[in-house]
C-alpha positions as CSV (number, residue, x, y, z in Angstrom):
1,X,-102.6,20.3,75.7
2,X,-105.7,20.3,73.7
3,X,-103.9,19.9,70.4
4,X,-102.1,16.9,71.8
5,X,-105.6,15.3,73.0
6,X,-107.0,15.6,69.5
7,X,-103.8,14.4,67.6
8,X,-104.0,11.1,70.1
9,X,-107.8,10.7,69.2
10,X,-107.2,11.0,65.6
11,X,-104.2,8.2,65.6
12,X,-106.4,5.9,67.7
13,X,-108.6,4.5,64.6
14,X,-105.2,4.2,62.8
15,X,-103.4,2.3,65.7
16,X,-106.9,0.1,66.1
17,X,-106.8,-0.5,62.3
18,X,-103.3,-1.6,62.4
19,X,-103.9,-3.9,65.3
20,X,-106.9,-5.3,63.8
21,X,-105.3,-5.9,60.6
22,X,-102.3,-7.8,62.4
23,X,-104.5,-10.2,64.5
24,X,-106.7,-11.0,61.3
25,X,-110.0,-9.2,62.6
26,X,-110.5,-7.4,59.5
27,X,-110.6,-11.0,57.6
28,X,-113.3,-12.1,59.8
29,X,-115.5,-9.0,59.9
30,X,-114.9,-7.7,56.3
31,X,-113.3,-10.6,54.2
32,X,-112.1,-9.6,50.9
33,X,-113.9,-11.5,48.1
34,X,-111.7,-12.5,45.2
35,X,-112.7,-14.0,41.9
36,X,-110.8,-17.2,41.3
37,X,-109.6,-18.1,37.8
38,X,-109.3,-21.7,36.5
39,X,-105.5,-21.2,36.9
40,X,-105.9,-20.6,40.7
41,X,-107.7,-23.7,40.7
42,X,-105.1,-25.6,38.9
43,X,-102.4,-24.2,41.3
44,X,-104.7,-25.3,44.1
45,X,-104.8,-29.0,42.6
46,X,-100.9,-28.8,42.3
47,X,-100.5,-27.7,45.9
48,X,-102.8,-30.5,47.1
49,X,-101.0,-33.1,44.9
50,X,-97.6,-31.8,46.0
51,X,-98.8,-31.7,49.8
52,X,-99.8,-35.4,49.1
53,X,-96.4,-36.2,47.6
54,X,-94.7,-34.6,50.4
55,X,-96.9,-36.8,53.0
56,X,-96.1,-40.0,51.1
57,X,-92.3,-39.0,51.1
58,X,-92.4,-38.3,54.7
59,X,-94.4,-41.5,55.5
60,X,-91.6,-43.5,53.3
61,X,-88.7,-41.8,55.1
62,X,-90.0,-42.9,58.5
63,X,-91.0,-46.4,57.6
64,X,-87.5,-46.9,55.9
65,X,-85.8,-45.5,59.1
66,X,-87.7,-47.8,61.1
67,X,-87.2,-50.9,59.1
68,X,-83.6,-50.0,59.0
69,X,-83.4,-49.6,63.0
70,X,-85.1,-52.9,63.5
71,X,-82.5,-54.8,61.1
72,X,-79.6,-53.0,62.8
73,X,-80.9,-54.2,66.3
74,X,-81.5,-57.8,64.8
75,X,-78.0,-57.8,63.4
76,X,-76.8,-57.1,66.8
77,X,-78.5,-60.3,68.0
78,X,-81.7,-62.0,69.3
79,X,-82.1,-59.9,72.4
80,X,-81.8,-56.5,70.8
81,X,-85.0,-54.6,69.6
82,X,-85.7,-51.0,68.3
83,X,-87.5,-48.4,69.7
84,X,-91.3,-48.5,68.2
85,X,-90.7,-52.1,67.0
86,X,-93.8,-54.4,67.2
87,X,-93.1,-57.4,69.0
88,X,-94.7,-60.3,70.7
89,X,-94.8,-60.3,74.7
90,X,-94.8,-63.5,76.8
91,X,-96.5,-62.8,79.9
92,X,-95.2,-65.7,82.0
93,X,-97.9,-65.3,84.9
94,X,-100.6,-65.9,82.7
95,X,-98.7,-67.9,80.0
96,X,-100.3,-65.5,77.4
97,X,-98.8,-64.0,74.4
98,X,-100.0,-60.4,73.0
99,X,-98.9,-58.1,70.6
100,X,-96.7,-55.0,72.0
101,X,-94.7,-52.1,71.1
102,X,-91.3,-51.1,72.3
103,X,-91.5,-47.8,73.7
104,X,-88.1,-47.6,75.4
105,X,-84.6,-49.4,75.3
106,X,-82.4,-49.2,78.2
107,X,-79.0,-50.3,78.7
108,X,-78.4,-49.3,82.5
109,X,-76.9,-52.9,83.1
110,X,-74.5,-52.6,80.1
111,X,-74.5,-52.4,76.5
112,X,-75.0,-56.0,75.9
113,X,-77.8,-56.6,78.4
114,X,-80.8,-54.4,77.3
115,X,-84.2,-54.2,78.8
116,X,-87.3,-52.8,77.4
117,X,-90.3,-50.8,78.2
118,X,-93.2,-51.9,76.1
119,X,-96.8,-51.0,75.6
120,X,-99.7,-53.5,75.0
121,X,-103.5,-53.9,75.5
122,X,-104.9,-56.2,77.9
123,X,-108.6,-57.4,78.2
124,X,-109.6,-57.3,81.9
125,X,-113.0,-58.7,83.1
126,X,-114.6,-57.4,86.1
127,X,-117.8,-58.6,87.8
128,X,-120.3,-55.7,88.7
129,X,-122.4,-55.5,91.8
130,X,-125.3,-57.1,90.0
131,X,-123.4,-60.1,89.1
132,X,-122.9,-59.3,85.2
133,X,-119.3,-59.2,84.0
134,X,-117.8,-56.3,81.9
135,X,-114.8,-56.6,79.9
136,X,-112.5,-53.6,79.4
137,X,-109.4,-53.1,77.4
138,X,-106.6,-51.3,79.1
139,X,-103.4,-50.2,77.7
140,X,-100.4,-51.6,79.9
141,X,-97.0,-50.1,80.1
142,X,-94.2,-52.2,81.7
143,X,-90.5,-53.0,81.6
144,X,-89.4,-56.6,80.6
145,X,-86.2,-58.6,79.6
146,X,-85.6,-59.6,76.0
147,X,-86.2,-63.2,76.8
148,X,-90.1,-62.5,76.9
149,X,-89.9,-60.7,73.5
150,X,-90.1,-62.3,70.0
151,X,-89.9,-60.6,66.4
152,X,-93.1,-60.4,64.2
153,X,-92.9,-60.2,60.6
154,X,-92.5,-56.6,59.1
155,X,-95.7,-55.3,58.3
156,X,-95.6,-51.7,56.8
157,X,-99.4,-50.7,57.6
158,X,-99.0,-52.0,61.2
159,X,-95.8,-50.2,61.7
160,X,-97.0,-46.9,60.1
161,X,-100.1,-47.1,62.8
162,X,-97.4,-47.4,65.5
163,X,-95.2,-44.6,64.1
164,X,-98.2,-42.1,63.8
């Protein structure tokens, strides 16, 4: 029994070492310092350039897909919009027009009668107890019909902000 206990006690540091290595504890406690050659720096530069290129390719693909979806929706008719499309929204209560984004497309009433969930920012003014006024901007999400929406010209930068 004593022999088993000694054997267990001897394997404990090995088990701990394997565990510490697996979770990266040794990298924190005793990091390995390596000498970097200029070749390594070139490899890092290439990796960064490739990463930048990959990001640009991904951005390009997403923008192209969005533009295609918007064109397909427009080809279906004036009351069709794509998800994540930038639009103008007419608030009939206030008669105000504001920029909005389509966040949902719904066909509950049939394939030719869509309605949309949009998001837009609305300025709200409130009067404080001391009589002063405070203006805040709130994000509003609501459902609306296509009659209140209109298209805006394609803008790659603004569309990319929506897609991110």
